[in-house]
N, C-alpha and C positions, 0 to 999 in steps of 0.2 A: 832472703827476707828484706823487704823494703825498710830503709832507715827513716825514722821519724824523730824530729826534734821536739823539744818541749813547746817551742813556739808554734809548730805545726798543729800539735794537739790542741793548744789553747785557742788558736785562731779558728780552727775548724769547729770546735765546740761552741765558741762564742758566737760565730756566725749563725749556727743552727739555732741557738737559744734566743738570739736577738729577735728573730721572726716570731717565735713562740711568745716572748714577752710582749711584743707589740700587739698580737692578737688578743691576749688576755687583757691588756691595758685598754684597748678599744672597746672590748666587751664590757669591762667595768665602767668605763665612762658612759656608755650607752645605757647601762642599767641604773646608774646613780648609786648613792651610798647604800650598801647592804651590810648589815652587821649580824654577827653570830649571836643569837639570843640564848641558846641552850644546847647542851649535848646530853644525850641519853645512851646508856649501854644496856642491852638486853642479852644476858647469857642464855644460850639455847642448848639444851641437852638433846642430842640425837641418838635414839636407841640403836645400838649395833650389836650383832651377835657376840657372845662371850669369847669365841675363838679369835675374833678380830680384836677384841679388847686385849686379850692376852698377847697378841702380836704387836701391841702398842699403838693401835689406831686411835685417832682423836675422837672423843665423844662429846667434846664441848666446842662450841663456836660462839662468837660474839657478834651481835648485830648492833650497828651504830645508827643513831638518828641525830642529825644536825638540824636544828631549827633556826631560822633567820627572822629578822624583824620585817622582812618583806612577805612573810607568810609561806615561804618556800621551804621545803624540807629535803635534805639529802640523806641517802641511805647507802650502807655497804656492810659487807661481812668482814670480819677479822677472825683470828683464832688465838685464843690464849690470853687476851687482855682481861685483867681482873677488875671487878666492879669497884674495888677499893681505890683504883687509880682515877676514878671519875672526878673527884674534887680537884685533883691536880690538872686533869685535862680541861676542866671548866675554867680554871685559873689562867691557863694558857690561851684559851680561845674566846671566852665570853666577852662580848662587847667589841670584838675585833672585826676588822674589815674582812668580809668573806673572801674577797679576791686576792688578799695578800698572802698567798700560799708560801712564797719564799720566806717572808717574815715568820710565819707559823712554823716552818721547818726549823729555822734557826732557834725558835723558842722551845722546841721539843717535839713538834708534831712528827718528826722523822721516825720516832720510835713507835708510832702508831700508824702504820701504812694503810690499814683499812679505814681509819678515820679520815686520812687525807683523801681517800677515794670518795668518801661521803661528801666532803667539801666540794670536790669536783662535780659530783652528782648535782648538788645544789647550784653550783655555778652554771652548769649546762642548762638547768631548768630556768634560771634567771635570764640567761642569754638567749634562750630559745634555740639552742644548737646542741647537737651531739658533741660530747667531749672530744671525740677524735678530730672533729673539725676545728675546735678551739686550739688543739695542739698542732694543727697544720696538716693533719692526715687526709689523704685523698681517698683511701680505700674505705668502703663500707662493709666489705665482706673479707673474711680471713679463712684460710685453710685450717682445719682442726683435726688433730689426732687424739687418740684415746690411750691413756696409760692403763694397762691391764695387769692387775695383780690377782693371782688365784688364791682362793681360800685354802687354809691348811698350813703346812709348814712354811715358815718365812722364806726358806731358800728355794721354794718352788720345785724341789726335787721330786715331789709326788705327782707332778703334772707331766703327762707324756706329750711328746712333740705334736702328735696328731690333734690333741685337744687344743693346744695353742694355735695350731694352724686353722682349726675350725672356728675358733673364736675370732681370729684375725679376719677370716672370710665374712663372718657375721658383721663385724665392725665395718668392713668395706661396704657391704650391702646396705648398711644403715646410713651411709653417706659420709662417713669419716674418710680422711685421705691418708691416714697412717695409724700405726699402733706402736706403742713403746712398751717393752718388757724389761724386767729386771735381769741382771746377770748375777744371780746369787747362788747358783748351784755349786756344790763343792768342787766339781770339775767345771771351770768356766767355759771350756771348749764345748761342753754339752749345750750351753746356751747359744753358741754359734751354730751348732748342728740344728737346734730348734729353729733358728732364723732361716736355715736352709729349707726346712719343712714349710715354714710360713711363706717364704718366697715362692715356693713351688705352688702353693695354694692361691696366693693373691695376685701373682703375675708381676711384671716389671714396673708398673706405674703406681704401685701402692708403697708408701714409705714405711720402713721398719727402723725403729730406733732402739738402742739398748742403753740401760742405765745401771751402772754399778753402785751409785749412791754413796760414793766416797767412804766415809768412816763407819757407816751403819752396819756393815756385815763383814768386818775384817778387811784388812788392807792387802791389795796386791803388791808384789814387788814389781820392779820395772820390767823384768823379763816376762812375767805373766801378762802384764798389760800389753806389751808388744805382741806377744803370741796371740792373745785374744783379738786385738785390733786387726791383725792380718787375717785371722780366720773369719772375722765379720766382713771384711772387704770382699771376700769371695761370694757373698750373698747380697752385695749391693746394699749394705746397711748404711743408713744416712749419717748417723753419728754414734759415738761411744761417749757416754756422759759420766763425768767425774770418776775416772778410773783409779785415781789415787787420792790421798788425803787432801782435804780442802785447803789446808794451810801450806800444801806443797805446790808452789807455783812453777818450779823448775821441771819436774818430771813430765807433766802434761805438755809443756812446751817442747821438750825433747821428743816426746812421742808424736806430737803434731808434725814435727819436721821429718820424721822417719816413715810415716804412713800416709796413705791417701784418704782414709776415712776421716771425717771431721771429728775433732775432739771438743767436747762442750762442757760447760759447767758454770757455777757461780750462783746457784739458787739460794744459798744460805748467807751470802754476803750482805752486809748492811752499809749504806753510805757509798761514797764514790771511791774511797781510797783503795779497796781491794780490786776494783775493776780497773783502776789506773795501773795497778801492779800487773794485772793480767795482760793488759794491752802493751805495757812497756816490755814485758818478757816474752810475749807471744804465747801465753799459757793456753789459751783456748781459741779455736777457730770460730766458735759460736758462744756468745755470752748469754746466760740465761738468768737474768734477775727475776726474783719473785716480787711481784708488785707490792705485796704486803711487807715482806721482810726487809727489802732494800730501803724502804722509806716512802713509797707511794708512787703515783703516776708521774709527777714532775721529776722525781729522782730517776725513774726509768727513762724518761725523755733525755735527761742529762747523760745517762749512761749510753744511750743510743747515739747521742752527738759525739761523745768521746770515741765510740766504736767507729763512727763514720770517718773520723779523722785518721783512723788506721785502716780504712777500707774494709 
């Protein structure tokens, strides 16, 4: 494992973020003063089948609208933000400079990652540029995979391997480049066997990922995680996601050192601190921040800069 000093991390992150800050500053100067005029929250109830409700599926989403004094509005989805927080949100943002994302994060915006994305939506419209370009990104297209969860028992034990393979083939024909499945069966080696069936159906160039989802369905001990990871390697599975508890930074690091399959995680972390811990300890080969939960687009960009310093 390559050794990294604190100075290396800070220098790499600072260099990456300096260019980002310059781009946003230039865009703000070109646009002139733009103030946040109002924020609206629209709770949306999405009807879903009762069996999925019983499995704990989300039925409520939140839709944000950010209005500016330039007549531009920004929009984005969140999940779980309550309407009663609206007065507090308005107190943080009303009358403030639209482009001052860093100041807004320090004032509390980081707890509403979906709202932060709505601000970026408005910034992109004011600047006349896609947000990915404002962030310094060169790509306009990304590869996309589909996470597939079958109806019925949460542990997926009612689904036969053939059905999973047929679904993967449908997903491939629809243009996706990969599929991710849960590893929730009582015998997790069965999920590795399912990946073998999927691989036989989709061929070598289609990605297969497996998600244990950490604490949501009982924790694996280390021996189980190691056994499953090695079984998945036989079928060229791209990564094993969150095989242990989310607060356990050491076990995934140990597993990553002992196997070839990539170990990934981090979707429920908020802010930078847990990602710094992951990078320092070598917890994950792939960091997976959720753009809403972690604090928003700028926070994801910071996490990416930290990750770049660790290669």
